[in-house]
C-alpha positions as CSV (number, residue, x, y, z in Angstrom):
1,M,-4.4,-129.6,-76.2
2,A,-3.9,-125.8,-77.0
3,S,-0.7,-124.2,-75.8
4,R,-0.5,-120.9,-73.8
5,R,0.5,-119.0,-77.0
6,D,-2.6,-120.3,-78.8
7,E,-4.8,-119.2,-75.9
8,L,-3.3,-115.7,-76.0
9,N,-3.7,-115.3,-79.7
10,A,-7.3,-116.4,-79.4
11,Y,-7.9,-113.8,-76.7
12,N,-6.5,-110.9,-78.7
13,F,-8.5,-111.9,-81.8
14,S,-11.7,-112.0,-79.8
15,R,-11.0,-108.6,-78.2
16,K,-10.3,-106.9,-81.5
17,R,-13.6,-108.4,-83.0
18,T,-15.5,-107.0,-80.0
19,V,-14.0,-103.5,-80.4
20,A,-14.5,-103.5,-84.1
21,S,-18.1,-104.4,-83.8
22,F,-18.7,-101.4,-81.6
23,L,-16.8,-98.9,-83.7
24,K,-18.2,-100.3,-87.0
25,P,-15.1,-100.6,-89.3
26,L,-15.5,-100.7,-93.0
27,P,-17.3,-103.9,-94.2
28,N,-14.4,-105.1,-96.2
29,G,-11.8,-103.9,-93.7
30,S,-9.7,-106.0,-91.3
31,V,-9.9,-106.0,-87.6
32,E,-6.6,-104.0,-87.5
33,S,-8.3,-101.2,-89.5
34,A,-10.7,-100.4,-86.6
35,P,-10.3,-96.8,-85.3
36,K,-8.1,-96.2,-82.3
37,P,-10.4,-94.7,-79.6
38,L,-7.6,-93.1,-77.5
39,K,-6.2,-91.3,-80.6
40,H,-9.5,-89.5,-81.3
41,A,-10.1,-88.8,-77.6
42,I,-6.9,-86.9,-77.4
43,S,-7.6,-85.0,-80.5
44,G,-11.0,-84.0,-79.1
45,I,-9.6,-82.8,-75.9
46,V,-7.0,-80.6,-77.7
47,M,-9.7,-79.2,-79.9
48,S,-11.9,-78.4,-76.9
49,V,-9.0,-76.6,-75.2
50,V,-8.4,-74.5,-78.3
51,I,-12.1,-73.5,-78.5
52,L,-12.3,-72.6,-74.9
53,A,-9.1,-70.5,-75.2
54,G,-10.6,-68.7,-78.1
55,F,-13.7,-67.8,-76.1
56,G,-11.6,-66.6,-73.2
57,A,-9.5,-64.4,-75.4
58,C,-12.6,-63.0,-77.0
59,G,-14.0,-62.2,-73.6
60,M,-10.7,-60.5,-72.5
61,L,-10.6,-58.4,-75.7
62,S,-14.2,-57.4,-75.5
63,P,-14.6,-54.2,-73.3
64,V,-16.5,-54.6,-70.1
65,A,-17.4,-52.2,-67.2
66,P,-17.7,-52.7,-63.5
67,K,-21.1,-53.5,-62.2
68,G,-23.1,-50.3,-61.4
69,W,-20.8,-48.0,-63.4
70,D,-23.8,-46.1,-64.8
71,T,-25.5,-45.6,-61.4
72,P,-25.9,-41.8,-60.9
73,E,-23.6,-40.1,-58.4
74,A,-22.1,-43.4,-57.4
75,G,-18.5,-43.1,-58.6
76,I,-15.8,-41.4,-60.7
77,I,-15.3,-43.1,-64.1
78,V,-11.7,-43.0,-65.5
79,T,-11.3,-44.2,-69.1
80,D,-8.6,-46.5,-70.3
81,P,-6.3,-45.5,-71.9
82,S,-6.8,-41.7,-72.0
83,A,-7.6,-41.3,-68.2
84,T,-10.4,-38.9,-68.9
85,R,-12.7,-38.5,-65.9
86,Y,-16.5,-38.7,-66.0
87,V,-19.4,-38.8,-63.6
88,V,-22.8,-40.1,-64.1
89,L,-25.5,-37.7,-63.0
90,K,-29.3,-37.7,-62.9
91,S,-31.0,-36.1,-65.8
92,G,-34.3,-35.3,-64.1
93,K,-36.1,-37.3,-66.7
94,K,-37.5,-40.9,-66.7
95,D,-37.9,-43.5,-69.4
96,K,-41.1,-45.4,-70.2
97,S,-40.6,-47.8,-67.3
98,G,-40.3,-44.9,-64.9
99,K,-36.5,-45.4,-64.3
100,E,-34.2,-42.3,-64.0
101,I,-32.3,-41.7,-67.2
102,P,-28.6,-41.3,-66.4
103,V,-26.3,-38.8,-68.2
104,L,-22.5,-39.2,-68.6
105,H,-20.6,-35.9,-68.0
106,P,-16.9,-35.3,-68.4
107,V,-15.6,-33.5,-65.3
108,L,-12.9,-30.9,-65.0
109,N,-11.0,-32.2,-61.9
110,L,-11.0,-34.5,-59.0
111,A,-12.4,-32.1,-56.5
112,S,-15.4,-31.3,-58.7
113,A,-16.0,-35.1,-59.3
114,R,-16.1,-35.8,-55.6
115,L,-18.4,-33.0,-54.9
116,L,-20.9,-34.5,-57.3
117,L,-21.0,-37.9,-55.7
118,D,-23.5,-39.1,-53.2
119,P,-21.6,-40.1,-50.0
120,K,-24.1,-42.9,-49.3
121,N,-23.5,-44.6,-52.7
122,S,-19.8,-43.9,-53.5
123,G,-18.0,-45.4,-50.6
124,E,-14.4,-46.5,-50.8
125,G,-14.6,-47.8,-54.4
126,S,-15.6,-44.5,-55.9
127,V,-13.1,-44.7,-58.8
128,K,-14.1,-47.1,-61.7
129,T,-11.9,-47.8,-64.7
130,V,-13.8,-48.3,-68.0
131,K,-12.5,-49.0,-71.5
132,E,-13.2,-46.0,-73.8
133,K,-14.6,-48.3,-76.5
134,F,-17.2,-49.5,-74.0
135,L,-18.3,-46.0,-73.3
136,D,-18.3,-45.2,-77.0
137,D,-20.5,-48.2,-77.7
138,S,-22.9,-47.7,-74.8
139,N,-26.3,-46.1,-75.1
140,I,-25.8,-43.8,-72.2
141,A,-26.7,-40.2,-72.8
142,Q,-23.7,-37.8,-73.2
143,G,-23.8,-34.5,-71.3
144,S,-21.7,-31.3,-71.2
145,M,-18.5,-30.9,-69.2
146,V,-19.1,-29.9,-65.6
147,G,-16.9,-28.8,-62.7
148,I,-15.2,-25.9,-61.0
149,P,-12.5,-24.2,-63.0
150,Y,-9.1,-24.2,-61.1
151,A,-10.4,-26.5,-58.4
152,P,-7.7,-29.0,-57.3
153,D,-7.0,-32.1,-59.2
154,R,-5.1,-33.8,-56.4
155,L,-6.4,-34.0,-52.8
156,P,-4.6,-34.9,-49.5
157,N,-5.9,-37.9,-47.7
158,E,-8.1,-37.6,-44.7
159,K,-5.3,-38.3,-42.1
160,D,-2.9,-35.8,-43.7
161,A,-5.6,-33.1,-44.1
162,G,-6.3,-33.3,-40.3
163,T,-2.6,-33.1,-39.2
164,P,-1.3,-29.7,-38.3
165,K,1.4,-28.3,-40.6
166,V,4.3,-26.0,-40.1
167,W,3.9,-22.6,-41.8
168,A,6.8,-20.3,-42.8
169,L,6.8,-16.9,-44.3
170,C,10.0,-16.0,-46.0
171,Q,11.2,-12.7,-47.5
172,Q,14.3,-11.8,-49.4
173,T,15.4,-9.0,-51.6
174,S,13.9,-9.3,-55.0
175,S,16.1,-11.1,-57.5
176,G,17.9,-8.7,-59.9
177,S,16.7,-5.6,-58.0
178,S,19.1,-2.9,-56.8
179,D,16.3,-1.6,-54.6
180,K,16.8,-3.2,-51.2
181,S,13.3,-2.2,-50.2
182,S,11.9,-4.4,-53.0
183,V,11.2,-7.8,-51.4
184,Q,9.9,-11.2,-52.6
185,Q,7.6,-13.0,-50.3
186,T,6.9,-16.8,-50.2
187,V,4.6,-18.7,-47.8
188,F,5.2,-22.3,-47.1
189,V,2.9,-25.0,-45.7
190,L,5.1,-27.9,-44.8
191,D,4.5,-31.6,-43.9
192,Q,6.6,-33.4,-41.3
193,K,9.4,-34.2,-43.7
194,D,9.8,-30.7,-45.2
195,A,9.2,-29.0,-41.8
196,K,12.6,-30.2,-40.6
197,K,14.2,-27.8,-43.1
198,V,13.1,-24.8,-40.9
199,T,12.6,-26.3,-37.4
200,E,15.8,-28.3,-36.8
201,Q,19.0,-26.9,-35.4
202,G,21.6,-26.6,-38.2
203,S,19.0,-26.0,-40.9
204,G,19.1,-22.2,-40.4
205,K,16.8,-22.1,-37.4
206,L,18.0,-19.3,-35.1
207,A,19.6,-20.3,-31.8
208,A,18.9,-18.2,-28.6
209,D,21.9,-16.0,-29.2
210,K,20.8,-15.0,-32.7
211,A,18.2,-12.5,-33.8
212,L,16.9,-10.9,-37.0
213,Y,17.6,-7.2,-37.7
214,V,14.8,-5.9,-39.9
215,Q,12.9,-2.7,-40.8
216,D,9.5,-1.9,-42.3
217,K,9.0,0.2,-45.4
218,N,8.7,3.3,-43.3
219,G,12.2,2.7,-41.8
220,T,11.1,1.7,-38.3
221,Q,13.6,-0.8,-37.0
222,Y,13.0,-4.1,-35.2
223,M,14.7,-7.0,-33.6
224,V,13.1,-10.4,-33.9
225,S,14.1,-13.1,-31.4
226,S,14.7,-16.8,-32.0
227,S,11.2,-17.4,-30.5
228,G,9.5,-15.2,-33.0
229,R,9.0,-12.2,-30.7
230,L,9.1,-8.8,-32.3
231,Y,10.7,-5.8,-30.5
232,E,10.7,-2.3,-31.9
233,L,14.1,-0.6,-31.5
234,T,13.8,2.9,-30.1
235,G,16.0,5.6,-28.7
236,K,15.6,9.0,-27.1
237,T,18.1,10.3,-29.6
238,P,19.5,9.0,-32.9
239,N,22.7,8.4,-31.1
240,D,20.9,6.1,-28.6
241,L,19.4,4.1,-31.5
242,D,22.8,3.8,-33.2
243,A,24.4,2.7,-29.9
244,L,21.7,0.1,-29.5
245,V,22.2,-1.3,-33.0
246,R,26.0,-1.2,-32.7
247,T,25.9,-3.2,-29.4
248,F,24.3,-6.3,-31.0
249,F,24.7,-6.0,-34.7
250,G,27.8,-4.0,-35.3
251,S,28.4,-0.5,-36.6
252,D,28.0,-1.5,-40.3
253,A,24.8,-3.5,-39.9
254,E,21.9,-2.8,-42.3
255,P,18.4,-4.0,-41.6
256,T,16.5,-6.3,-44.0
257,T,13.4,-4.6,-45.3
258,V,10.2,-6.7,-44.7
259,T,6.5,-6.2,-45.3
260,D,3.8,-5.4,-42.8
261,A,2.3,-8.9,-43.6
262,W,5.6,-10.5,-42.5
263,L,5.7,-8.4,-39.3
264,S,2.0,-9.3,-38.5
265,T,2.9,-13.0,-38.2
266,L,5.1,-12.3,-35.2
267,K,4.2,-11.9,-31.5
268,K,4.9,-8.2,-30.9
269,S,6.3,-7.3,-27.5
270,S,4.7,-4.5,-25.5
271,Q,8.2,-3.5,-24.4
272,P,10.3,-1.8,-27.1
273,I,14.0,-2.2,-26.7
274,S,16.0,1.0,-25.9
275,M,19.2,1.9,-24.1
276,P,18.5,1.5,-20.3
277,Y,19.4,4.4,-18.1
278,V,19.6,3.8,-14.3
279,P,18.2,6.7,-12.1
280,G,20.9,8.1,-9.8
281,D,23.7,6.4,-11.8
282,G,26.9,7.1,-9.9
283,G,25.3,8.2,-6.7
284,S,25.3,6.3,-3.3
285,S,23.1,3.3,-2.7
286,T,21.5,1.7,0.4
287,A,21.4,-1.8,-1.1
288,G,22.7,-4.7,0.9
289,V,26.1,-5.0,-0.6
290,P,29.6,-4.5,0.8
291,S,30.5,-0.8,1.1
292,E,32.9,-0.8,-1.9
293,F,30.0,-1.8,-4.2
294,R,27.5,0.5,-2.6
295,K,27.1,2.9,-5.6
296,T,24.1,3.1,-7.9
297,G,24.8,1.7,-11.3
298,T,27.4,-0.8,-10.2
299,L,27.4,-4.1,-12.2
300,L,28.2,-7.2,-10.2
301,R,29.2,-10.6,-11.5
302,T,29.2,-13.8,-9.5
303,N,31.4,-16.9,-10.1
304,N,28.6,-18.7,-12.0
305,G,28.4,-15.9,-14.6
306,Q,25.1,-14.3,-13.3
307,H,25.1,-10.5,-13.4
308,Y,23.4,-8.1,-10.9
309,L,22.7,-4.4,-10.9
310,V,23.0,-2.2,-7.8
311,E,20.2,0.4,-7.8
312,K,19.4,3.1,-5.2
313,D,17.9,0.7,-2.7
314,R,18.1,-2.8,-4.0
315,V,20.2,-5.3,-6.0
316,I,18.4,-7.0,-9.0
317,A,19.4,-9.8,-11.4
318,V,20.0,-8.7,-15.0
319,T,20.3,-10.9,-18.1
320,D,23.2,-11.0,-20.4
321,F,21.2,-9.1,-22.9
322,Q,20.4,-6.3,-20.4
323,T,24.0,-6.3,-19.2
324,A,25.3,-5.7,-22.8
325,L,23.2,-2.6,-23.0
326,L,23.9,-1.4,-19.5
327,Q,27.6,-1.5,-20.2
328,E,27.0,1.1,-22.9
329,T,25.2,3.6,-20.6
330,L,26.5,3.2,-17.1
331,T,29.2,5.5,-15.6
332,N,31.1,2.5,-14.4
333,R,30.7,-0.1,-17.2
334,Q,33.1,-2.8,-15.9
335,A,31.3,-5.6,-14.0
336,R,32.9,-6.3,-10.6
337,T,33.2,-9.9,-9.2
338,I,31.5,-10.7,-6.0
339,R,30.5,-13.8,-4.1
340,E,26.7,-14.5,-3.8
341,I,27.0,-14.8,0.0
342,D,28.3,-11.3,0.3
343,F,25.1,-9.5,-0.8
344,T,21.4,-9.6,-0.5
345,K,19.4,-10.1,-3.7
346,N,16.1,-8.4,-4.2
347,K,13.1,-9.4,-6.3
348,G,12.4,-7.4,-9.4
349,T,13.7,-6.7,-12.9
350,L,15.0,-3.9,-14.9
351,A,12.2,-1.5,-15.5
352,G,10.4,-2.1,-18.8
353,A,12.7,-5.0,-19.8
354,S,11.0,-8.1,-18.5
355,E,10.1,-9.3,-22.0
356,W,13.5,-8.7,-23.6
357,P,15.6,-11.6,-24.8
358,K,17.7,-13.3,-22.1
359,E,20.9,-13.8,-24.1
360,A,23.1,-11.2,-25.8
361,V,22.5,-11.6,-29.6
362,T,24.1,-11.1,-32.9
363,A,22.5,-10.8,-36.3
364,A,21.6,-14.0,-38.1
365,N,20.5,-12.2,-41.3
366,A,23.9,-10.5,-42.0
367,G,26.1,-10.9,-45.0
368,S,24.9,-13.5,-47.5
369,N,22.0,-14.6,-45.2
370,D,19.5,-12.2,-46.8
371,T,16.5,-14.5,-46.5
372,S,14.5,-14.2,-43.3
373,C,11.6,-16.5,-42.3
374,S,8.9,-16.3,-39.6
375,V,8.0,-19.9,-38.6
376,Y,4.7,-20.9,-37.0
377,H,4.6,-24.5,-35.8
378,G,0.9,-25.0,-36.5
379,D,-0.4,-26.1,-33.2
380,E,-2.7,-24.4,-30.7
381,S,0.3,-23.6,-28.4
382,G,1.2,-20.9,-30.9
383,A,4.9,-21.9,-30.8
384,M,7.1,-19.9,-33.2
385,T,10.7,-19.8,-34.3
386,T,12.7,-17.9,-36.8
387,W,15.0,-18.9,-39.7
388,A,17.7,-17.2,-41.8
389,G,19.7,-18.4,-44.8
390,P,21.2,-17.4,-48.1
391,S,18.2,-18.7,-50.0
392,L,14.7,-20.1,-49.5
393,P,14.6,-23.2,-47.2
394,I,12.9,-25.3,-50.0
395,K,15.3,-25.4,-53.0
396,S,12.8,-27.0,-55.5
397,I,10.4,-24.1,-55.5
398,A,10.1,-21.9,-58.6
399,A,11.6,-18.4,-58.2
400,S,8.3,-16.8,-59.1
401,A,6.1,-18.8,-56.8
402,S,4.4,-17.0,-54.0
403,S,3.3,-20.1,-52.1
404,Y,4.5,-23.7,-51.6
405,V,2.7,-26.7,-50.1
406,S,4.5,-30.0,-49.6
407,P,3.7,-32.3,-52.6
408,G,0.7,-34.6,-52.0
409,S,0.1,-32.9,-48.7
410,G,-2.5,-30.3,-47.5
411,L,-4.6,-29.1,-44.6
412,L,-8.2,-28.8,-43.7
413,Y,-8.5,-25.9,-41.3
414,Q,-10.5,-23.1,-39.8
415,D,-9.1,-19.6,-39.6
416,A,-9.2,-17.9,-36.2
417,E,-9.0,-14.2,-35.2
418,G,-7.2,-13.9,-31.9
419,K,-8.6,-16.4,-29.4
420,S,-11.9,-16.8,-31.2
421,K,-12.7,-20.3,-32.5
422,S,-15.1,-19.0,-35.1
423,G,-14.0,-18.5,-38.7
424,F,-14.2,-19.9,-42.3
425,N,-13.3,-23.4,-43.3
426,Y,-10.6,-23.9,-45.9
427,L,-8.8,-26.7,-47.7
428,V,-5.1,-26.2,-48.7
429,T,-3.7,-28.5,-51.4
430,D,-0.3,-28.7,-53.1
431,T,-1.6,-26.2,-55.7
432,G,-0.5,-23.6,-53.1
433,L,-4.1,-22.2,-52.9
434,R,-6.7,-22.2,-50.2
435,Y,-10.2,-23.2,-51.1
436,H,-13.2,-22.1,-49.1
437,I,-15.5,-24.9,-48.0
438,P,-18.9,-23.6,-46.9
439,V,-20.4,-24.9,-43.7
440,G,-24.0,-24.9,-45.0
441,N,-25.4,-27.8,-46.9
442,D,-25.4,-26.8,-50.6
443,S,-26.8,-30.1,-52.0
444,D,-30.1,-31.9,-52.0
445,V,-28.6,-35.0,-50.4
446,K,-29.3,-35.7,-46.7
447,S,-26.5,-37.9,-45.3
448,G,-28.1,-39.1,-42.2
449,N,-27.2,-36.8,-39.3
450,D,-27.3,-33.1,-38.7
451,Q,-23.5,-32.6,-38.6
452,Q,-22.9,-34.3,-41.9
453,E,-25.8,-32.3,-43.5
454,V,-24.1,-29.0,-42.3
455,N,-20.7,-30.0,-43.6
456,Q,-21.9,-31.8,-46.8
457,A,-19.1,-30.4,-49.0
458,Q,-16.5,-31.5,-46.5
459,V,-18.0,-35.0,-46.4
460,R,-18.2,-35.3,-50.1
461,L,-14.5,-34.3,-50.5
462,G,-13.6,-37.2,-48.2
463,Y,-12.9,-35.4,-44.9
464,E,-15.9,-36.5,-42.8
465,K,-13.7,-37.6,-39.9
466,A,-10.7,-35.2,-40.3
467,Q,-9.7,-33.4,-37.1
468,K,-10.3,-29.7,-37.1
469,V,-7.1,-27.6,-37.1
470,Y,-7.1,-23.9,-36.2
471,V,-4.9,-21.5,-38.0
472,P,-4.4,-17.7,-37.1
473,A,-6.2,-15.5,-39.7
474,Q,-3.0,-13.6,-40.4
475,W,-1.3,-16.8,-41.6
476,S,-4.4,-18.0,-43.5
477,K,-4.6,-14.7,-45.5
478,L,-1.1,-15.2,-46.8
479,L,-2.2,-18.0,-49.2
480,P,-3.8,-17.0,-52.5
481,S,-7.5,-17.9,-52.8
482,G,-8.9,-20.5,-55.1
483,P,-12.6,-21.0,-56.0
484,D,-15.2,-22.0,-53.4
485,L,-15.7,-25.8,-53.3
486,T,-19.5,-26.4,-53.4
487,T,-21.7,-29.0,-55.0
488,D,-23.8,-26.4,-56.8
489,A,-20.6,-24.9,-58.3
490,A,-19.4,-28.4,-59.4
491,K,-22.7,-28.9,-61.3
492,Q,-22.2,-25.9,-63.5
493,T,-21.6,-26.8,-67.2
494,Q,-18.4,-25.6,-68.9
495,N,-19.1,-25.1,-72.6
496,S,-16.0,-23.3,-73.6
């Protein structure tokens, strides 16, 4: 009887014969010479992986383009690696199948490229990156360069463009000039971060007890309050004017020369500041005060620091600013202390002085602080402040620059004369220029509703939903002008 070992050997022999019969070994070979199936299977798998990797690498190295890259007016093409910009436009010609023949045009700048796109086709994915080799090997027709010279190559986003900005107009004596009437002017349009440099206390923003002492090129002198109100300084005689200046700014004060454009940004008061003279000064009064104070021109001071003036028939409250001037002109210049319960106060103010500053002031633009700025806060309230310092509030600006806009920021606005809401539309970018955007539809594309068709250039630039901001015309005019941004202008070829 066969043992267990014999049975195992017989099984292995039978298995090898069966495998060998399927794999067909050499006729004179042994069973052991039969090919090993697993060995060749692994080799086949490895070879397949290598082949697939080769095809993948070939696909990655071969230049491709996004789907629809050659659709006219559908997107901005940026080449890799040179970052040259192109747009595909309609040629006005058709091939044999009746399909529009597209033409590839290099474009001067981003603003021009956007103006050439169809808002219905471009959408959010309007920028498409394409390998240069792919463009070189493509059969698309090549056209001339198009675009608007000096149009912006960087545009603010829609939210930023619709957010009011802080404007500042700063003037200082021209660098290297011995002529103090020669001034350098710079206008700033500042985003929220940069605006803090002119609107926060401690940055140079004037407090209520500070003022700017300036003059125009004709020598007319002015005081500018911390709230941006402009007061002409006048006097019946030269001595009166000298006394007025001396009271607040000191006997050695010299005004900073500013331009008419700078003065026009301020809110001019209808009440010039002059030395106040009280009619009947020194004479008797019928005002409701104790007899020892019943003399016209008497200054009273209560325990809380409030000053009052005794006139012929009444007692009126006066501000610290008015008190400082009255003490220069009254016969009895010393204020006398009195309790409020001891006299009757009357309504009224010092004649012609209701708009004057409330606090006594000193000059903020004295000494090394030779830079004076008018600051408009950019909203419809018309809020203004003033600023003074030894140099411009933005340190990174070039000395020769006449305008500065916060990097990456800008503003879409409509200028306004006075209270009128009608004016021209402009886009400000960080080039420091303002670009006129026409209200009329200057393209052949109809975007779907009347408002969009009217503001087609605005829509194409990406500002369809931007909030309208109003800017006073006197501020708008301070910015140098760039070219008009229109679709027709963007289509013009630039052969030079």
